[in-house]
N, C-alpha and C positions, 0 to 999 in steps of 0.2 A: 799155472791154477792146477788144479787137485784132475786127477784122472777122472773124467765123466763116466767113466764104466764104471770104476768101483767105487761100489755101495758104502765100503765099508772109511770111507778116506773121503774128508767132510772139503764140500768147493774153497777155493781161495775168492771166490768172483763174490765183488762186493757191488750189491742192490744196488739204485739209484735210487734218494727218495725221489717222494714224488710227484714234489715242484719240478724238480730235472728231467720230468719227461713231455719240458715242453721244445715244443719245435714252432718257429712263426705263424707256422699254414694255422696253425691248431688253438695252437694261446696268444693271436697277435690280436691286437684292441683296435685298430687303426680300418680304416675301408677295404685298403689292399689286401688284409688278410681275412676277413673279413671272408671277402671274393672269392679269393683263393680256397678260401676251405669249404664250398658252396661248390665254385667249382668241380675240388674235388669228389665232393658228394655223391653232388650231381650223375658223374664220371663213372665214381668206384662201389659205392651202397647205392646208387640207384639205378646203376643202366642207365643214364639218361643226357643227350647230349642235349648243351648250355641253349642252340638252337631251336630244339624240340618242344624245350621244355613248358610241360605248364604251368600254373599257378600251384595245384598244387605239389609237382615235384620241389617249387622252388619255397614252398614252404616247410616240406621234408630235408631239404639240402642246409635251409637258414639254417632249420632248427637242431640240425646235425651237426653243423657249425656251431652254434654254440653251444649243442653239450661237450660239442669236449672243449671249451674254454671253463666249464663247471668242474669236467672232472682235474683237475687238477688242485682245485680249492675242493673237490669234493675229495680224495683220495691223501690228503693232508689231512684233511679235517677226522678222518679214520685214524691216521696215522699217532695223529695227535693221544685219543684216546684210548691207541692200543701203548705208546710210551708214554702216558699220564693217567694212569687210570686216575677217573674220576667222578663223580654219577653224576647218572645220564637219565637225563626225563623221557620215560616211556609214557607216548600219548596215545590212552586205546580210545577207538572212536569207529563204530560203523559206518560212521561217512568223515568225509573228506573232497568236501566239494570250492578243491582247487580252482577251478576256472582255467581259461587258456594260458599256459605259461609262457609262449614266445614272448608275450610284451613284457611281461614279468620279468623277466631274464635280463630281457637287454635290459631292460631302466637297470634291477638290481649288480649288471656288469659294469653302467655308465655307457651301454656303444648302440642306443636305439639306431642316432645321426650317423653313425658309421654304418648299421646294417640298413638302410633308408640308402645309402649312396652306393653299398654295393649293388642294393636292387637294382639302381637306374642303369648299369652297365648292363643289366640284361633285360630291358625296355620295359623297367617296373616300376612307374613315375610314384606312388605310393603305398610304403607299407602298411595302411590301410587293409590296402590290398589282398594282400599277404595274411595277412590276419584275419581276417573274413575268411578265409578257407579253414581255417585249426577247429575243428569238431573239440566242442567242451566233452572233459574226460565226466564219463556219468556211475562219480563216484560217494555222490552223495544226494539230498531232496531239496533240506532248509537253511535254516541259520545253524542248526548244529551241527553239520558238516563244515558250513563256510566260518563258523566260529574256527572250530579243530586248523580249516588251512589260513586263517589267521593269527590263528596260536603259532602252528609253526615257521610261517614266514616271519613273526616277531621274534621266535627262539633264534632264530639262523642269525638276523636283525644282531639282536644282543651279543649273541656269540658264543650259547647257551647251549651245550652236548646231548641232543633227541633227536627220538625216532618216533615216526609214529608210527601208528598200527592200524591197519586195517585189513578189508579186504578190496580184491582188483575184481570188480561188478563186472565180468564180461555186458552185460545189457546193465543200463543204466535205471532214473525211478521211474521213465519215459519220454516221449514225444507225444505233445499234447496239442493237439490238433482241432481247430472250433471248428463244428460242423451242425448244421440247423442252431446256433446258438449251444450247440450239448458239446464237452470236453469227449472228447476221443483221442486213446492211451495210443499211442504208435511207441510199436519194440524202438529204444535207443543203441543200437548200434554206433556206439563211437566210434567204434576198433576198427571197423570196415575196413580205414585208406590207411591201418599203421599208426602208432604211437612212438614216436623216436625219442620220449624224454625216458624213458625207463631202462633199467639195464633187469635183465631178468638172470635171477642166480641161482639155479638149479642143486650147486653141490652144499646147499645152506635148507634143504627142506627140511620137513618134518610130517612124523608121522601124528596121526590120530588119530583115536580110538571112538566106535560107538555101541551104544547097546551091550549084549553080553553078559556075566553075569561074574559076578565077586566070587570068590576065596578063601576062605580063614587058614591060617597056617603060624610055623611058629618058629623064628628065622635061626640063623645058631645060638644065637645068646637067650632063647629060650621067651625071648618077647616074642605077642602075641600081634602079628602082619595081618594085611588084608592082602589079595592077590587079585585087580581085577585083568578078566580076560574076554576083549571086548570078540564081537564079532565080526562085526565088517570095521573097516583104513579106510585113513585118502590121505593123503600126500599135500602135504600144506608148499606150495614152490613160488617163494621168493621174488617178487617183481621189485626192483628198489628206486627211486624218484627225486633223484635233489634237491634241496630243497636251499635254494642259494641264499644267504641275506642282504640289505642291503649295502653296496658299498662295502664288504668285509670281507673275508678271505674263508667264512665258517659256513662249510656248506654245510648241510644233514640230511638227515634224509626221512623219508618216506617209503618205509614197506607192508608192500599192501602182496596179503597171500592169494594164491588162486588155488583150486584144486583141482588132482588132479586127484586120478583110482591107479590103485596099487598093482591092477592087473586090464593091461592095455585092451586084453582082446583074447578072450578066451576060444582057441585054435581045436580047441577038442566039442564043441559046441556049436560050433560053426561048420566043422566035416560033417557033423550029424543032422542041418539044416536045422539047428536053432539060432536062426539070425538077429533075430532078440538078447537074444539070453546070450552069447557070445559078447555082445556090447553094453548087456546091460549094469554090470557094478562101473562101469568107465562112466558108464551118463548117471547115474545114481552120485556117484559121489562128485564129478566136474561139476553140478549142479548147484553144489554146497554157494559155489562164486557165479550164480550164472546171472541171480537177478539181485539188484537192493532190493529188501523187505517185501518177500513175497506173500501175500495177502493171507493175512494169519485167520482169517472168514472159514477158514475149512481148518478138520485135522491135518492133512497134509503140509497144508500152512504154514501151521503154528511149530509144527515136526519141525520142517528144513529152519524154520526162523531160529529155535531153538540151539540145532544145531551148527546151524550159520555163523552163532556167537562163542559158542567153542570149541568152533574150527578156529579160529581168525583169534582165541584166548588165547586156546593152546600154542596153536604156532608160534605167537610173541615169548608166552612165558618159556616156553622153550629155547626159542631164541637167548635170553639175555641169559638166563641160566649158562647154556650154552658159549658162551661168552665169556663168563665168568671160566670157566675149564681151560678153554684156549689160552688163557693168559695167568691160567697158575693159580688162581684166584682163590682159596675157602669159600665152598657157596653160602654155606655162615655168614658168610659175607657178604652176601644180597645187598642188603636195605643200604648200605656203605658209599654202592655201585651205582643202583637202580633205583628209581623215584619212579610205580606206578599209576597213573591217575587213569581212572575211571571215566572216563566221557558221557556222564549219565547211568542207565541201568543196563543198557546194553550188552555192557563188560564187566556187569557182577561175576560170574561164575567165574575170575581171575583167582578172588578169592578161594572157593573151593581147589579150584583146578592147581594154585602156586602150591595148596595143603597138602594136595596130593602126591606135586611133582617132589616137595618136600620129603615126604613122608616116606612113599613108595619107588619109588625112584633114586633115591639118595641116602633113602635108612636115617632121617635125619628124626628123632621122636617129637611127640607131640608139643610140646610146651614151647622146644626151640623152635618148630616152624611154627609155629602160632607167632613165637615172635618179629618172625624174619617176619612174615607173609603183615602183622600188623605196625609195621615199623616201613614198613614199605608202599602199600596200597593207599590209596587219597581218593576219592569219591564224589564229584562236582554232579549234582542233584540241576535239572535242568528245568522240569513238568511239579505244577503241584494235578496235574489229570490224573482222576487214576488208570485210566487205563494205556497210561506211559509209561507206570511205575513198575512192569513186569510182572507178572505171575504166571508161573507155571503149574497146568498139574500133574500131579503129586505121579500119577500112573503114567502121562509122558516122558515125566523127569525120569521114574525109575525107569522106565525103560530104553532110553540113550544114556542115561550119565549112571548107572546106577551104583558103582564106586563113589562119583561127589555125591549123590543124597544119603551114602553112610556117612561121607567127615560129613554132611551142612550136619544130620541127627549128631553126631558128636559135639560140632558148632555149640548147637542150639542146648543141648541138653546142659552142658558147662556154664551158658550163658545164662540158662533160665537158676539153674543151680546158680547164681552170685543174686540175681533178682529176687529169689527164694528169704535170701539172706536181707537182703535192705527192705522187702516190698513182704512180709512176712505173711503168710495168711489169706494174702493177696493175688489168689487165682486170674482172675479179672484184668489184672493190668502184664499174668504171666500168656493169656492169650492173645493178649493188641499188642506184644512184645518180638512171643515168637517167631521164629523163620517162616514156622508148617503155619500154613490158618486150616484152621479144624473145621471154621465153619463150612455148609455145605459139603461140596467137592473140594478136597483136598487139597493144598497148593503149597506152590511153595515160594516164599515174598522176596526176589530177589533185592530193592530197598531193602528190607532188614540184615538181609545179608550181606550189603556191601559196608552199609551203615554198621556196621559190628563189624566184621571185619576191615576197615579203616581206619586211618592215624585220626584223618581229617575230614569234616563232610560240609562243603563250600555251597553256597547260592548264588546264584549271576548277578544280583542285584540288592539292592538293599532290603528294598522291601518284601521280594523272597524269599532271601534268609533268614530273615523274620517268621514270613508266613511256614518257613520249615519249622521255624522251631516253635510259631507258633500251635499249628493247625498239623500239621504234613505229620511228623513228629514230633513230636512234643514230651514225650515222654522218655524218648532215648536223649534231646536234649537238656533234660534236668538229668540227667542218670550218668551222663559226660557231656556238657560245658564247656571244657575244652578240645571239645572235637568241633564242635558249631561255629563258623566263623562265614567269612563272604569278600565273596571276588566280582567286583563288577565288571558284565564283558567286556570287551573294546573290537574295533576292526584295524588294521593295518591301515594306514592314512598312505603309502606307498602304493595298491591299490583302487584305492576307492576315492583318493584323491588325485595324486601323480599321475598316474595310471587313465583314470576316466573322464578326468576334466583339466586335462594340460593346458588349458588358458587361464583360470584360478591359478591355478600350481606358478604358474609363466608369475603372477600378479604379488601370490604373495610373495616368492623367490624374491622378488622387484621392490621388496616393501620390507621385507621382515630377515632375508639373507636366505642361502639354500639349504643352511640345517635345520629345518623348522620340519623339514619330512623326518626326521628320528627325531627331534624335540617338539613334541608342539604345544608346550606352555608357549614355546615363540608367538606364537598365534593370538597372547593374549595384546598385542603390540596394537593389532591391527586397530585398538577402542580409542586410541589416541584419534583413529581416521576416523569412527563414527557420524561425524558434523560438518564431513569435506566433502562436499558438494562434488568436486573433480573426481575425487576415491573413490564415494558413492556410483557415481557416473559405469568409471571403468569397471567394478563391480559386477551391477547392472549387466553392462555390455560381455560380464561373462555367464552370466546364468540365458541373454537370450544366444548364444553361438548356441548350448547345447541345449534350449529348442527349438533352436529349428533344424539340430540334428534329429531331434528327439522325435519332429515333426515329417518330416522326408524321412524314417522311419516307421513310423505309423504309417504314411503314406502309402509305400513301398508294401509293407505286411498286407495291410486293413483293407484299401483301398480308403480311407475316408481322410479327409481335407478337413487338418487343423488350423488352429492363429497362433502361430509362436507370441504372437502378444496379448494374448492369453492368459487369467490363473491356470496351472496347470496343478490341479489336485491329485494327488497319485498315493493309492493305497495297491502297492507287489508287496503279497508273502504269500505263502500258504494260504488255502481257503481252508476256514473251518470257525464255524456257529460261536466259537470264543474269541475268536478273531474281527466277526462282526461286519465282513461285507455288504452285508443285506442290509445293517444299518445306515451303511455309505449310499446301498438302492435306494434305500427307504427317504433320504432326505435331497435325493433327485430328482421325485417323483415331484414330495412338495415344490422342490422352486422351477419343476417343471410344470404345474401345474398353479403359480404366480406366473408364470410367462404369458399360460394360457388365459387366464384370467385379469391381468393389466395391473397385478398389483405385487411384483416386483418391484421391490422399493428399491436397490442398490442397482442394478442392471450393470452387474460383471460377470463382462465374459469370461464361460468361465469351458475347460475340456477336464473333463473328471477321468482319469485311469488306472483303469485298475490290471491285474496280473498276477498270476501263481498258480497253482497245482492242487488238484485234491487226491485225496486219494481215490483208486482208482472202485474200490469196496463204499464210500463213504457216500450213499446216494445224495443225505442232505447236502451236503459239498459243490457236490454235480448239481444240482437242483438253484442252487444261490448261482453257480457259475449262467445257469440258460437266464436264468432270474437277470443277471449283472447282460444279459446280451438281448434280451427282453426289450428291456426298456432301450437300453440303446441304439433296438431297431427303432423302436416308436419314437427318440428325442432325435435320431438324425435323420429320416426322413419327415419331419414335420416342416413345415417354413418358416414357422414362428419363433423358432429357437434358432434358422441362424443370424449367428454375432453372438447369443449369446451363450448357447451352452452344445457342449460335443459330449457323446461317451464312451468309450475307448474300451474293452477288454483283450489286451496284446497276449497271444496266442506263447505256450512253454516257454516263459518266463524261465531265466537263468542265470549264471551267472555274467555272460556276455551282452544282455541287454540288460541287466542290470548295471553295468558299466555305460549307456549312454542315458537309463532314466533321475540315477540319484541326482546328477550334474543340470535338470534339466527341471527337476519340481521346486515350484514356490510354497506349494502347502502338500505337507507330508502330513500322512494318514495314520495315528496313532491308536484306536477307538475302539479295544477291548476291556471286554469284561474287568472292571478294576479286583483284583486278583485272580487273576488267571496265567496273566504271561506270565512269565516267568523272568526273560528282563525283555526280547527283542534285540536286534543289532541293526536292524532297518531305518528307527529311528535318528540312530549315531549316522550312518552313514548321510541320511540328507541334511543334520543341521551341522555337517565337513564342509559338505557343500552347497550349507547357504538356505536350507529352507527354511520354514517357518514350520512349527506342528503344532496340529490339532489338536487333541488328547486326552486321557481320561489320568489317572493316578493310580498309574500300572506297572510294574517291571521297572526297566530304566528309564522313563517317562520321569520320576518321579526326583530322580535325579538328573537328568538333563531341562529341567523347569529349572530346580535349584543353581542350577549353576549358568540357565542361558541370563535367568530371572524371569518371575512370573510375570510382567508384562513385554518378553517377546516370547510368550507361552501363551497356546489360545487354551485355556482347562475347561473342557466338561465332564459331567457325568456324577454319579454315586461314589465314593468309596468306597473300599475295599469292607471297611464296617458298617457300611449304612447300606450296599448289598446282601453281608450277611445282617444288618437286622429286618430287612421287605424278608429274606428269605423263611428265619426265624418266627417271621408275623405271620405265615401265609398269606405272601406276595401273592398279588389279582394285579394282573397288568392292564384288567379291562379298568378297573380307577386310572391307569393313565393315559386308556386311549379315550375316556368319557371326559377325560377336563382339558384333551387338546384335536379343535375340532379339525384342523390339519391331516392329523394322523388322520382320523378320522375317518375322510377324503381321502387319502394314500390306501389304505383299507379297501377301502368300496372300487375302487377305483381295480384292482389288484383283481378283485371278487368276481369284476363282471368279464374278467378275459384280455382288458385293455391292453395291453403288454405278454400276450399269447394268443394271439389275434382268434377272440375271441372264447377260449377255451377255458371254460368256469375251471377245471378242473388239474389243470396241470399243475400252480402254483396252491397250492393249497394245504399240500401236505408244509408249504414252506408258514404259509398264512397258520393253518394249528398247530403249529407249535409255537409262534410270534402270539397268537392270539389266544393259546390255552393255559401252555404252564410257561411259556417264556426264559427257557432253563439260563438265558447269559442275558435276561435284562434289558434286553432290544427298547422296548412300553419303555421301561422308565427313562430309558437318556434320552428320550428319542426329543421332546423339544425341547431339553435344555439344550441338546447336539444342532435342532438347527437354530436356537438362536445364534448359538458362539457361529456358527456356518455365519449370521447376517453381521460380528464383529469383524470378521475373516472381510468378507466383502467392503465394509466401510473402512478397513486399513489398508485394502488394496490401492483404493482409492486416491490414500495420499500415499503416493510413490518415494516419497521423500524418505517418507516415516518408516514403510517397508524395509526397503532397500538397508535402514539403519541397522530394523530390527534382524534381517538373514545375515548382517554383514557380523551383529553381537554376537547369530549364533555360531557364526565358523569361529570367531576368535576365542570362544569361550570354551568348545567341543575340544580341547587337546586333551581333557579327562579320559576320554571316549576312545583315545589313541591302543591297543590291544600292545604296546609296549609297559604300557603303567600295568596293562593286568597281568602278565610276564614275571612282573616287576616282583609285582605284591605275592605271585607261585610262587616264586623263588626264593623271597626271604619269609613267607609266611609258614609254607607248605613245603616245597620240595625242596628246600634246605641247598641251592645250588650254588653253583657263581660262573660267571663267566669266563669261557678258556679260549682267547687270544688265539683263531691262528697262523704261526706266519708263514710266507711263502717261501721255501731253502733256494731257488733256483730262480733270480728276475725272468718275466719277458725281454724285461729292456738291453739285459746282458746279452740276448740270442740276436737282438736282431738290428742291435749296434757294430 
């Protein structure tokens, strides 16, 4: 070997490939190896003896042992990308609601039983005891983050090289408590016990600037240039989380950025007594990755939110560009090696930031930089709600990102020049499509920036994509029809069936074989069993198993006793007026009145279950939670409701709780106002687990109904076009209230304070909204919704028919696998192919 002290003489040492780092203790897949790995980590990593280890200690030890087994695959996957450069997917998202990791990694490795056997040697009889200890990562809020997590898992399972880029939030959105019926937000300290799944990579940190000024100059070739001189900086420290595919060697990564200060401590300030000033910069910088979605109801909140978005986008793009430099690949070949997907409008600043990096840092000319950017970036729109489309006040934007605003002005000027040629003399269309909104307080339209800078714009359900082209961005769609496409959302069957519903998973494997989990279309074979009474009985038993588990959970968490044989009617999702939890609440009051009045025709026992969080600053959504809990208090304490009606609000709804709820649900409530929900993914999870849906023609409900067939879906409500007609013809909620006596009586009962302990003022804001302008057409859909609930009750009373309908929902839900969604992205938008990973040194060779 060469002399290691002589820096001019190269080493002769042959480095092992990642697959050869294996040893049985860290890579063996049998229960003995898992046990040995746990024992070693208890002692050497955690400093604990097995005899005194707590459940949390054992959770940490098992997690570290499992992570050891990921590392071979993780390092081999990185090595494949290094040796065989191929286009990699960069998925930029403000949220990654990845859920608990231990059970998912055990499933994908195929060692769940081995881990359970190893735990028994520590005196733990059930893996569930350890899984209960795991904190859920507070990296997301709702559907957007959960979708990102499903897509990352599918990318790895399909062996597509990918990096998910986001923020490592120290505190999640919040933990939700219910006190006196109200939502109370408590800090989500999800990292307090340590998180064994991350790999800090401080040597790959990035610098990010904010504020300051720009100055113009000419480079040595005489070209005009602009230089940004930021007034403050932060350091982005990456923390990598391995994302293992199902029973493959591909292990992609989630790279989450933690904000750190450029200077940790000002000793001079400290020494002269300015103790706050000594750490002021550190505190300000690190605030960037403290909390998911700071309240943007204040100037400081809006400022922090924009800084967060730029922070993680800049770090991520720098990381991508640096990866090319490390491999001596020309920066101009960026589009051949990276495809950058913007998950909604939060990362839209990527268009301006990539241009800045290319022009200012790499001295690439404008036209070539613009070609690189528009060849690399794609944009997924997830909402039609104007407030979610990210518009930033021009003054704030200029204060924080002056160089980016210069670049946006230039992008906009060039774009408007194109428009003038296309629409000569039409100033209105220029104003409408401009990135800069000139009306009122001027602002930057981030959705327009993303649309102009992306090579593809996709919606997430067929109806949603149509509405983007017809309502949200019609002029852009007319200008560039080839840019606009649809990729309907999907969810991973690994977590949402195999993990969360093992009894159903086992039944599916018995009937169609084990490959359904990676090829959901195989479930169509279940249609052959729709008239098989024995099979339908087995199918019903899997549902009853889930309902018993949820009933036990409800009793332990809320003290409410529910009957597992009752119809479990469930609405779990973010609390928002357009999702119309209050429509569901109103029909509960109607059912309550029918029982009280003796006019309840079907006498179907129902347990109606809600779950979801309201944004802390969203008063009406929080009042809706209070309203639901007020109804629950009255219903659950009334002896007349015994055996017929129960109402439950599950606090702190999250992924872990979803894994209990979806398998237990009989009826899925997907009742948003038509034209408001982009897609939804809860509807897919429910259908996979054999729930029937009552819903509007909104989001992915349209495709779900087409696939399961209309006779297996309870449709109600106005269509999107009918809603638009009502809106355009001076919609009056009073018209619908006057012609529905039951609705009138429901409103009267709320007005007299029946559900608020006699307080007539408590729910007045909610009532005024519903009976005044009713922005989400609750009154217009109420009567049809109530009538369709009667059809649900009638169907429930014929259990054989119900079970057949439920089975067909599962059998026909394969389209909604996120594997299908990712294949569509790969083919039509990203143009990437799978890259299988081989482990060069087999574990079995080491254990034989």
